[in-house]
Backbone as CSV, one residue per row, in Angstrom:
resi,resn,N_x,N_y,N_z,CA_x,CA_y,CA_z,C_x,C_y,C_z
1,MET,155.916,-19.580,129.353,154.858,-20.218,130.145,153.552,-20.729,128.947
2,ALA,153.095,-19.333,128.333,152.087,-19.649,127.330,152.486,-21.092,126.573
3,ASP,153.717,-21.060,126.344,153.937,-22.539,125.643,153.533,-23.637,125.897
4,GLN,153.295,-23.628,127.178,153.073,-24.872,128.363,151.549,-25.349,128.103
5,LYS,151.651,-27.376,127.873,150.428,-27.273,127.561,149.453,-27.350,129.181
6,LYS,148.574,-27.096,128.944,147.515,-27.228,130.247,146.770,-28.456,130.359
7,THR,146.697,-28.723,131.452,145.787,-30.064,131.700,144.484,-29.531,132.465
8,ARG,143.475,-30.176,132.472,142.337,-30.372,133.364,142.310,-31.373,134.352
9,THR,142.478,-30.882,135.624,141.867,-32.363,136.595,141.108,-31.682,137.463
10,THR,139.888,-32.696,137.594,139.206,-32.488,138.753,139.287,-33.532,139.761
11,ILE,139.069,-32.701,141.142,139.739,-32.875,142.160,138.396,-32.763,143.260
12,GLU,138.445,-33.349,144.437,137.777,-33.255,145.670,138.341,-32.488,146.938
13,ILE,137.450,-31.406,147.125,138.186,-30.768,148.271,136.789,-30.238,149.156
14,HIS,136.828,-30.880,150.663,136.196,-30.707,151.399,134.296,-31.134,150.932
15,ASN,134.696,-32.656,150.469,133.331,-33.083,149.798,132.770,-32.565,148.547
16,ARG,133.424,-31.437,147.667,133.362,-30.846,146.878,134.135,-30.868,145.469
17,PRO,133.510,-31.120,144.467,134.402,-31.571,143.114,134.738,-29.981,142.638
18,TYR,136.039,-29.933,142.459,136.503,-28.648,141.562,137.398,-29.240,140.495
19,THR,137.429,-28.229,139.178,138.221,-28.661,138.162,139.166,-27.532,138.237
20,ILE,140.560,-27.917,137.852,141.746,-27.103,137.888,142.156,-27.296,136.792
21,ILE,142.350,-26.297,136.156,143.193,-25.944,134.699,144.534,-25.400,135.052
22,GLY,146.011,-25.708,134.794,147.092,-25.395,134.900,148.344,-26.555,133.946
23,THR,149.395,-25.843,134.385,150.664,-26.403,133.723,150.994,-27.700,134.715
24,GLU,150.691,-27.443,135.796,151.251,-28.731,136.613,150.632,-30.282,136.622
25,SER,151.430,-31.376,136.960,150.803,-32.413,136.527,149.783,-32.983,137.053
26,GLU,149.080,-33.834,136.845,148.031,-34.087,137.330,148.036,-34.650,139.092
27,SER,149.218,-35.443,138.977,149.700,-36.089,140.271,150.104,-34.925,141.423
28,HIS,150.823,-34.227,140.865,150.689,-32.587,141.721,149.573,-32.013,142.414
29,ILE,148.442,-31.607,141.231,147.445,-31.041,141.590,146.748,-31.704,142.562
30,LYS,146.872,-33.172,142.343,145.926,-34.026,143.432,146.728,-33.979,144.488
31,LEU,147.812,-34.175,144.680,148.808,-34.015,146.040,148.528,-32.685,146.676
32,VAL,148.297,-31.456,146.046,147.789,-30.066,146.347,146.567,-30.219,146.797
33,ALA,145.475,-30.892,146.256,144.488,-30.674,146.518,144.024,-31.701,148.057
34,SER,144.763,-32.838,147.841,144.874,-33.600,149.300,145.378,-33.092,150.238
35,LEU,146.334,-32.082,150.158,146.882,-31.388,151.493,145.938,-30.182,151.804
36,VAL,145.383,-29.758,150.984,144.200,-29.013,151.320,143.126,-29.137,152.131
37,ASP,142.583,-30.674,151.785,141.542,-30.967,152.155,142.076,-31.728,153.641
38,GLN,142.880,-31.912,153.705,143.641,-32.726,155.186,143.975,-31.090,155.689
39,LYS,144.247,-30.331,155.525,144.368,-29.074,156.531,142.940,-28.634,156.641
40,MET,142.279,-28.808,156.062,140.408,-27.868,156.003,140.103,-29.005,157.541
41,LYS,140.332,-30.777,157.289,139.622,-31.324,158.034,140.431,-31.434,159.514
42,GLU,141.562,-30.994,159.662,142.425,-30.881,160.730,141.569,-29.437,161.477
43,ILE,141.451,-28.659,160.662,141.001,-27.459,161.632,139.620,-27.567,161.897
44,GLN,138.913,-28.213,161.217,137.136,-28.333,161.563,137.252,-29.391,162.584
45,THR,138.220,-30.391,163.009,138.205,-30.760,164.006,138.109,-30.221,165.345
46,HIS,139.083,-28.995,165.496,138.846,-27.814,166.369,137.878,-26.936,166.547
47,SER,137.276,-26.424,165.299,136.224,-26.033,165.071,135.065,-26.310,164.291
48,GLN,134.179,-27.287,165.220,133.591,-27.598,164.219,132.084,-27.165,163.678
49,TYR,131.946,-25.920,164.210,130.601,-25.207,163.622,131.015,-24.234,162.663
50,LEU,131.930,-24.361,162.606,132.378,-23.243,161.100,131.734,-23.311,159.746
51,ASP,131.042,-22.268,158.730,130.809,-22.975,157.915,131.801,-23.001,156.728
52,THR,131.350,-23.319,155.430,132.197,-23.764,154.580,133.571,-22.368,154.029
53,ALA,133.013,-21.594,153.882,133.533,-20.346,153.431,134.705,-19.777,154.783
54,SER,134.036,-19.857,155.869,135.091,-19.848,156.971,135.961,-20.351,157.395
55,LEU,135.722,-22.223,156.880,136.508,-22.861,156.955,137.742,-22.887,156.290
56,ALA,137.337,-22.518,155.164,138.258,-22.138,153.870,139.104,-20.982,154.334
57,VAL,138.623,-19.933,154.659,139.365,-18.418,154.546,140.545,-19.009,156.081
58,LEU,139.950,-19.857,156.848,140.991,-20.261,157.982,142.327,-20.971,157.387
59,THR,141.660,-22.097,156.684,142.515,-23.027,156.119,143.709,-21.907,155.229
60,ALA,143.001,-21.038,154.496,144.051,-20.357,153.730,145.240,-19.386,154.816
61,VAL,144.504,-19.040,155.843,145.667,-18.267,156.548,146.564,-19.019,157.413
62,ASN,146.079,-19.895,157.746,147.221,-21.060,158.471,147.962,-21.556,157.369
63,THR,147.761,-22.154,156.025,148.550,-22.439,154.929,149.735,-21.252,154.692
64,MET,149.256,-19.919,154.423,149.931,-18.996,154.630,151.029,-18.837,155.655
65,ASN,150.459,-18.867,156.425,151.245,-18.645,157.998,152.686,-19.488,157.686
66,ASP,151.880,-21.013,157.469,153.144,-21.820,157.433,154.048,-21.769,156.071
67,TYR,153.940,-21.157,155.301,154.330,-20.763,154.128,155.160,-19.724,154.194
68,MET,154.953,-18.533,154.994,155.689,-17.667,155.582,157.144,-17.832,156.392
69,LYS,156.621,-18.778,157.321,157.411,-19.435,158.107,158.839,-19.967,157.374
70,LEU,158.261,-20.884,156.583,159.128,-21.982,155.365,159.891,-20.585,155.044
71,LYS,159.560,-19.727,154.344,160.372,-18.987,153.532,161.095,-17.801,154.258
72,GLU,160.722,-17.577,155.255,161.981,-17.171,156.687,163.042,-18.024,156.746
73,GLU,162.651,-19.392,156.828,163.705,-19.995,157.234,164.594,-20.343,156.148
74,TYR,164.035,-20.068,155.062,164.897,-20.607,153.705,165.757,-19.468,153.519
75,ALA,165.317,-18.510,153.859,165.917,-17.077,153.856,167.213,-16.969,154.756
76,SER,166.601,-17.566,156.136,167.929,-17.300,156.746,169.017,-18.531,156.771
77,LEU,168.618,-19.792,156.114,169.638,-20.911,155.861,170.736,-20.326,154.938
78,LEU,169.772,-19.872,153.625,170.795,-19.396,152.917,171.847,-18.007,153.230
79,GLY,170.932,-17.259,153.965,172.255,-16.242,154.659,173.334,-16.965,155.165
80,ALA,172.720,-18.034,156.104,173.966,-19.141,156.579,175.113,-19.423,155.805
81,MET,174.422,-20.344,154.679,175.183,-20.961,153.557,176.227,-19.703,153.084
82,ARG,175.602,-18.613,152.821,176.315,-17.628,152.053,177.407,-17.053,153.210
83,LYS,177.466,-16.802,154.490,178.353,-16.342,155.061,178.980,-17.206,155.397
84,GLY,178.913,-18.868,155.272,179.899,-19.807,155.472,180.871,-19.757,154.392
85,LYS,180.602,-19.537,153.414,181.072,-19.538,152.182,181.994,-18.177,151.962
86,GLU,181.663,-17.130,152.778,182.950,-16.090,152.532,183.840,-16.374,153.661
87,GLU,183.481,-16.735,154.729,184.784,-17.251,155.821,185.915,-17.844,155.175
């Protein structure tokens, strides 16, 4: 990973600019930022009085919950596929 070229991409989340440095493509970073911004807006519509820090934490918790559910589904599907190959 140390050999990969790092890029610097400036994105905007919740009307604030951030500079992301990483090995992912600029389009990937912008897509991720867009999804985070979209999730924050979605949560803010239900909880309009949250400050930015609370909104960010709630967004992170919701996103991690979604991630864990997908991971569990993936593991379950892999298990079903392996079981199907054994039969």
